[in-house]
N, C-alpha and C positions, 0 to 999 in steps of 0.2 A: 243633732239629738242631746236635750236638757238634761242634764244631772240635777234632780230633788235637791230643794234643800236641806233635807237629812241621809247623809250616807254612811254605809260603812262597809269598811273593808275586808275580807275575811282571806286569811291566809290558809290555806290548805294543803298545805305541802304534799300529801301522798293523797292526796284526791281521795280522802276516805268519810268525812264528816260533814258532807254538804248535810245530811238531812237534820243534824245538829242545828246548823244556821239556820236554815230555813224554818226549824220548830220554832227557835230564839224570834224569827221576823212574825212569824205567825203568833204567838204568844205576845206581841207587841201590838198587832194587827186589831187582837181581841178589843183592847186600848184606845182602839181608832188613831194608836200612832203608828204612822206608815216610815220604815225605812226603807232606802232603795238599796238592796245588799249589792257589792260588789265583788268576787272573785279577783284576787290579787296576788300575781305571781310574776318573780323575778326572773331576768336573763339566769340569774347564778344560780337559782332554785329550781329550775326547770332542766338544767345539766347536771345539780348533784343527786335529782334526783328519777333519772332518766324518763320522766313525765314529756308529752309533748301538748303545746298548747292544742291542738283538738282532740287530742285523749280528754282533757279537762275539760273542755267544752261538752263533749256527749257526756262525761259524770255529770259534771249539775244537770244538762239538761234532764238526765235520768236520776236524779235526785228529786229536779222540783214534779216529777211527774208521780214519783213513788207518794211524794208527800201530801201528790193532789193541788198544789201551789201554782197557781199561772200567773203571779207578779210576774214584773218585768228584773231584771238584772242586767248586770255588764260584766264583762270578762277584762280585767288588766292587766295591759301586757307593762312589766312595773320596772321601769329603769331603764327603759330604752333607746339606745343610741342608732346614731344611722350606721353601723356595722351590723347589726341583729335585727332591727327590725322586720326586716323581710322574712325573717321565722316567723313572726304574729302577724303582720299585718292585714292577713284575710283572715284570718281566727279572731281574732280578740275586736273590742268593740272599745275600747277605753285604753289609753296611750297615756304613760307617764314619762314623759320624756326628760332624760337628765339631761343636764348640759352643765354638771357643779366642774366638770374635769376642764371646764373653759373660762369659768372665774378667772381672777386677776391675769388672763391673756389678751393681749391689745389688739381691739380692732384695726381696719383700716385706717389710716390718719385724716383719709378724706370721711369718712363715716363720724369717726370721731368728730370731728370738727362742725360736722354738719347739727348733730345730736348736740353739742355743748354750746352750739348759739342757737337754736330752738325752744332750751331753755333759760334764756336769758333772761324771761321773765319769773323766772323764780327766783332771783339773786335778791336777798335783802331778805324779810321776814317771812315769811310761808305759815298762811293761818290754815288752818285743819275744822272748817265745821265741827263744832263738840268737842275738840280739843281744848281743856285749857290754856297752854304754854302754846307759844307759836318758836316753828324752826328758825335759826338763823342760817339764810345758806349763804355761802361763798364761793366764785367762780370758782374755786380750785373745789371745794366740794365736789362738784356736777362731772369736772375733769376727774378726779379721784372716782368717780360713781361707772365715768365712761369707760375710764381704765380697767374696773373692775368688770364692767356687765356685761358691757355690748355684744362684745365678741358672745359672750352665751345666749342672750338673746337673741343676736345673728342664726347660729347655730339653732338654736329652739326653731325658728321661723322657718330654716330649711329644712328640720325636720319633720316641719308641720305640714310644711307645703307637700313634701314626697309621701308624707300616709295619704295626704286629701288625693294626689292623684293617683293615687295605689290602691284608695279603696272604691275608686271610676261611682263617687257617687252613693255609697254605703253610708249612713250616717257613725261620728263617732264622737267618743268626751275624750278633751285631751287637759291633762293638768302639765303642769310646766315645776320641775322639782331643781330644786337649789339646796338642799338640805344637808347634800355631805359636804359639808366644811366642817372646818372646826373652829369659829366664829359663829356667832348668834349674828342675826340683822338685825341692824336699828331701823324702827319705823320710818324713818330717813330713809335708810336703804332700799327699803320696801317701795316706797312712793316712787322710787329711780328706777327700781329693777321693773316695777310696770309699767313705766316710761318708757324704758328701751326695750319691750316686748311687744307694747302700742307704737314704738318708735319701727318695727317691722312688720305689723300686722298680722301679726300672729292671734289666732282666733281660741283662745283657752278660756277653761271654766273653776278651775281650778290651779291654787300655785300653794306650794310648802316650800315655806322661806325655814330657816335655822333659826328654831324659838330659843329664848334665854333658857339653859339649864340642861342638864342632861337627859336624854332620852334613850335608856342603854334596852337591850334586848331584854321583853319577859321579865324588866323589875321595877321597883318605883321609881316613877320620878326621881330626879335626883338636883337638887334646888331649891330656890326660896321661890314659893310658893306664891307670896304678894309681889315677888317678881312678875313671876307669869302670868298673873292677871294685870298688871297693870301693862306691860306689853301688849297680850294678847287683846284689852280694852283699844288700845293706840293703832292695833292693827287691823281689826273691824273699820273702825272713825279712814284710815288710810285706804282701807279697802274700797269705802264706800264714795270719798272722796275721787278718789282715780278712777272708779266706774264712770262718773260724772265728766271729769277733767281730761281723759284722753278716751273716751267714747266705746270702753269696754265691754265684752261681757256681762249686760244685766243679771244673771247668775253665776259670775266669778265667788269662787268663795274659799276660807283656808282650807288644807289638809295635811292635818296632823300623821305624820310618817311613825313608825316604831311605839302606835299606844298601847300595847298589849301591857294590862298591869299598873300604867297611869293611873290609880284610883284616885289620889289625894288631889291630882285637877281636873277630876271631873265632873265635882262641883262649880268649881269657876266656869269651865266650861260652858256648863247649863245657864250657868249667872249671865254670862257674857251675849250667848244665843238670846236669851229672852229682852236681855238692856238694848242692844241693837235690831231684833226682827230680823237675824241671820242666821245662814246655812255655814254645815262643817264638813268636812270628811274627816272620819276616822280609820286608820289601818291598822289593821291588826295581822299578826301570824306568832306563831307556832302557838297557840292554845291548844290543839288536838294534838299534836305530835309532844305536849310536855303531859297531858294530862292522861295521853294513852302508856306514858311511860309510868307512871306514877301506878296507874290502876292493873295494866299487866305483868307488875312487878312483883306484886301480892297475889298472884296466883299460882304460886307454884316453883317449883326448883328450875324446870325447863324455862319458863318464862323466866327469871332473874337472872338467869344464868346467860339468854339473849340479849337483853338491857346492860349487864354486867360489859359482855364483851364489846357493844357501843362504846360504854365510853372507855375501856383498855384501849380500845381502836383510836377513837379519837385524843386521847391522852397522849400516845405513841406518836402524831399526827397532829401534834400542838399547831403549829405552825399554818400550816397549809388550814385550818379549820378557821382559824381567824383572821386568814390575810382579808377578807370582801370586808368584815365587820368591823374595823377598827375605828369607825366613827362613830359606831352606835354599842362599842361593850367599853367596860373597863376591867379585864380580865389577868389578873396575876396569877401565872402557874404558880406559881409559891402558895396561894390562897384554896388552891384545890385540893382533895383528899388525893391521898398517894395511894397506884394502884391497891397494893395487898390490902389497905384499907377498904377499900370498896368491894373486895373478893369475901371481903367477913362480914357482911351488912347484908340483913332480909329484907324482906320487900318493905316493910314501915320507915329501914334509914335510909332507903332511898329516896320514898315518899317525903320524910322529913326531911330530909337535906333540899327535895327539889323544890317544897310549898312555898309558896309567894309569902306567907304568914312569919310575916317580922318576930312578932310574940316568942315563936318556937324556938329552940335556944339553939335547935340543930342545922334551922337553915341557913345556907351559904349562898349567897347571891353570887357567888362567882359561877360556884356552880353550877345554878340557872341557868345565866347567860351564858355558860360554854356549852351545855348539852341544849341549850334552845341552838346553837349556832352548828351543832354538831350530828344533825340529822342526815347528811351525807352518807356519814360510816353508813348507815342502812344499807344502801345500794348491792353490795355482795346478797347478802339476806333478804333482799326487799320479799319476797315471796315469802319468805318464814315470819316475818316483821308481818305482812299485811294479812296473813293467814289467822297470827294469834291476833291481833287488833279485831278482825271480825269474829271472831268466837265469842270476843266483849266487847263487838260495837254495840249495843244496847243500855251497857252500863257505861260505857266512855261516854257515846252520843249524851246521855242523860246529865251525865255531870257539866259537859260541855256548856247543854245548851241551859242550866240552871244558872251556871257563872255568866255567861253571858249575859241573861235577863238581869241575875240579881246585881252586876256586879259592875254593869257596861251597860247595856243600851236604858235601864231604868234610871240609871244616876245622869245619864249625858240625855236622857230625850224625854223622858215622863212626866 
């Protein structure tokens, strides 16, 4: 199962907005731009929303039928590990294997020794086609990268083989995730990470390294866009070189996680896709949830009280809310509005604090990040929430579709 060059991940936390996502894809098809849609949902998100992989699959298929859309799509079990894979292996057909937890843990000495010896040819000046400068590689550099990434690559291989066996010939897409760390990967690190994955014969089509800068939940990219551009340029050259050097899957491409609202780097990504004639996968989430909060908060007192109660519950459970998101948020509780303050807000106040527009003086990026992570508080009122959303679904979905097309898909792929 080969993933096309251009693909886009839609995180639909409550499985309510598939029509909006498909409508966005259909609008791009009118321009003859075929974007492969992937519904992505992590193990944490499944358990916090009470959804199941089969329910999600049934919902996606229902949306495809209702939209009269017959295109292909994939369902991504995002950030899976050997401990939770059995919940997803029969339903999903895209697996983001997360091995970040094994980085900086040592593989067996004999395997480390074999890997280091097999890479002696790279000691000295490593020339990468298309790159102006070369890398100076020492044996201790290779030893260091083996110590950092070889066990992670081995664990990726073990999980890949487990999925292959359990799928019994049914095709699937494999992505390797190493982005849940506190530091960015240098281009040379990426080269040896790909080398380590080839060493264990992992057949994967996507990899998500840790890009330079901060990719926080549902706010703009934090960092120097010039540095991101330089790094992305080198990453893509490294990928091309590694495909030839290690015999990797020819469709191999980068996957960029937490892509929601990173508008400042979309033109750079588009530029690099054209320069290198390459593909990319962009993962997003939270767009449907945050848009729904903005819309229903202005519908009346009952609806506004409902979303205020979500904030109140989340604020009281602050530590639990952000536990799983420390790598993708910068949230200082002191920068969140007090509960009493929010209780006096009207719908417009809530919307303005939540908006992504930095020109709006009431915009609060900490509040937006926090609410993006706070979806789990809906659990005890999920039926009420879904009822209110469905009563306003046309307005919400139209807003989602318009934003996706105008702010994401066209700037990236048009």
